[in-house]
N, C-alpha and C positions, 0 to 999 in steps of 0.2 A: 143385355150383353152386346157388345159391339161386334159387328160382323167382321170377318177376315178382310173383306174388300175395303170397308171403311177404315179399318186399322192400317192396312197396307198403304192406303192413300195418305193417311195422317203421318205415317212413318216417312213416306216419300217427301212430304213437305218439310219435315224436320231436317232432311238431308240437303234441301235446296241451298245452293250457294257454296257448298263445300268444293274444294279444289279438285280438278281433274288430275289424277296421277296415274300414269301408265302402270297397269297391273294392280292398281289400288283396290282394296276391299275393306277399308277401315274407316268407320265413322269419325275417327279423330284425325286421321291423316289425309284422307281423300279416296276417291273412287275412279276407276275407269268405267266404261259403259256397262260391262257385264257385272262388275263388282257392285255397282249401285243396284241393279235389278236383283242380283242374288241376295243382297242385304235386305231388300224390301220383302222378297219372297220368304227368306228365312225368318223374318220377324213375325210372320203369321203361320209358320209351320208348313209352308208349301214346299220347302226344301229342308233336308236335314241340317242340323247345326254344323256338322263336319262336311267338308267337300268344297270343291271349286268348279265353277262352270264358266266357259267363255260364251260368246254370243252364239256360236254355232251349236255347242252342246245344249244350251238352253232351248234353241229352236228344235233340235232333235228330241228333246225331252217332252216338249209340248206340241209338236207339229200336228198331232191328231186332234187338236182343239182349235182349228182355224176359225177365225171370226172376223168381224169388222171392228174398226176402232171404237173402243168403249172404255170406261174407267176400269183399270186393273189389267187391261190387255198389255201384251208386249209387242212392240213394233220392231221389225227386223229389216235391216238393209244388208245387201251382200253383193258378191261379184259374179253370181251365176253358179259357182261350184259350192260355195258355203256362205253362211251368214257371218258378217264381219262387224256388225254394230247392232246394238239393241237399246231400246228406250222404253220407259214405263208410261202408259197412257193415263193421264190424270183426268181426262174426259174424252169425248168423242172427237175433239178437234185439236188437242194438244198433248204433247209428250214431255216428260221430264227425262233428261239424259245427261250423262257426264261426257263432255266432248270439248274439243277445241285445241288439243295439244299434240296428239299422236305420241309415238314411242319416245320422243325426246323429253316429255314431261315427267320428270322424276321427283321434283320437289315443289313445295308450295310457291317458292319464288319463280319457278318455271311457269306454274299455272297463272300467277299474277301477270307475268310478262306477256303471256300469250292469251290472256283473257279466257282461260280454260277452267270452267267451273260446271257444277250441276246447274243446268239451265232449263227453262221451259221454252218450247218452240212449237209453232203450228206443225201438225202432221203433214199438211200439204203446203208447199211453197217455201218451207224452210230448208229443204234439201231434196234430193231425188226421192221419188215415190217409194214408200216402203215396199219391200218384196213380199212380206208376209205379216199378218197380224194373228196372234194366238191369244187365247184366253185361259191362263192357268187356273182360274177360279171356276171354269166350266166343269160341271159334274160329268 
């Protein structure tokens, strides 16, 4: 039987390349940052089928499981008061995240014009240092 972590990573790779859509949480239409991570976690039962979480509420849910970058962890960025962006760690050096367009990205055409997709980037060097790393798979 496949472990939840392996399955979550496999699901993440299936979502690679989908468009970034502000507020998106749909594998057919596209994702925003939290929508992508929520879909991955729902796929393995880490979150209930019903419900919606943003980056900050995901952080609040798992903040007692702080860790260092590793496969399956969530990396968070924020502004000091709250977490505003989240990505899924595909290994200890890289994250997969939906980004690139901001609140103006509402359609696939917007995403294409702004090069806003689910992408893989280095954890260090691709953007400001992550404010927190949590491991939702931690017991």
